[in-house]
N, C-alpha and C positions, 0 to 999 in steps of 0.2 A: 845812251850811257849818258847825255848830259842828264838827261830828266831822271834818271835814277838817283843823280846826285842829288838833285832838289826834292826828292822823296825823302832819301836819309836825311837830308838837314831837318825837314820839316817833320819825322820821326821823332828826332833828337830834342827838336824846340819845345815837343809836345810833351816826351821824357821827362825834359829840365821842367818845364811848366807841371805836372804830376806830381813831381820830386818837390820842389818848391813849396806848392800846395801841401802837403803830408808832413813836412818840416816846420811850417808855419801853424798847422794845427795841432802836432805835439808840443810845441814850445808853447802857445799859449794853455794848452791842459796843464803843462810842468809848471806854469806860472800860478795857474790858476790852485793846484795842489798844495804848492809853496806858502801863498798866502793864507789858503785855509789852517796849515799848518801852525802856523804863525798867530792864526786868531786862537785858537784852540790853545795853542799854549798860556797866552793873556786870560783869556778866558777861565783856565785852570788855577792862571796864578790870581786872581782876583777874587775868585773862591775862595781861596785858603786863605789870602788876607781877611776877608770879610770874616771865614772861620778861628782865623787868629783874634779877630775883635771880641767876639766871640764867649773864645775859652780865655782871654783876659777877664773881662768881666765875671766871669762865672770864677776864678779863681778872687779877683777883688771882694766881689760879693759872699763868699763861701769864707775865705781866711781873714782876708782886708791884709793890706801891710801894715796896718797899724795894730793889728789882733781885734779891729772894732766888728767884725763880720757883718752881714746884710748892710752895710753901707760902700760907697763909693770911696775908698781911703787913700787910693793913689793916684794915676793922672786925673786930669778933667774930664768929664764926659766931652763929646763931641771935636775932642782934639786930636790932631791927626799924629800918630803914630810912626815912626819910619821903621819899615822890615824888609829887608834884600832892597829889590828897585821899587818897591812900592809904598803905601800906607796903610792903616787902618784908623777906623778911629768905629764908636760904639755910641750909643742913647740907652737910657734904661728909663721906660716906662712905669710907673705902680699904678698895678690892676686890682683888682678888688680882693679881699681877704677873707677870711671867713674864719673860724674858733680857733682849727688847727693849723691853717698854712697863710704864709706871705703870700702872694703872687705878685713876677714882675716880668714886663715881654723887655727882651734885651733885642738889640739890633745892631749888630757888627756889618761895618760898612767897610768894604775892601775898594781900592783906589791902583790901577797901574797902567801908570801912561794915558790914553782915554777911554780904558775900558772903569767900569764903577759896576758892584754889584752889593749886594746888599743880603743877610741872612738873620730872619727872625726867629726868638725862641722863648718860652716862657719857662721862666723860670719858676719855683715853690721854695720856699722855706717853710722847716716846722717848725713851729713857734715854740715849743716845747724843747727840743733839742736842736734848736739851730743847723739843722742838715740841709742845706742845697741841694736840689734836684733839678732836673728838666723834667718836663711835663711830656708825658709819652704822648707820641704823634702829632707835635707842634713843631716843627719845622718847619718854615716858608724860605725858599730861596727866591731873589728876584735877580 
């Protein structure tokens, strides 16, 4: 009878060890999923901030706050603008022009905590109509 009690005790210890291992594995998996979700949320947020910078530059270049059009009449380039929990800023580079269009490359940067992302878009302006549009097929995300 005493021998059976020892076997039951060993079986219970073995069972507790297996259950502890499974609980630890599940906790590790859960922690990893939480971290991935947080990183994904931050990545999406910083992308939208960079996109906000591009959209602001498109507005400034198209209409301009002072009605100047195709010039940066608003905030200074590369100065950080607060939006929600993060910041965005833009750079504008003059590209080659031809008889019909002026071209510029706008890069929007987003920053959210330790995350940053940039998006580059090439814009063109019809010289005769002053219409600003995004050149098709040129959207680069870094």
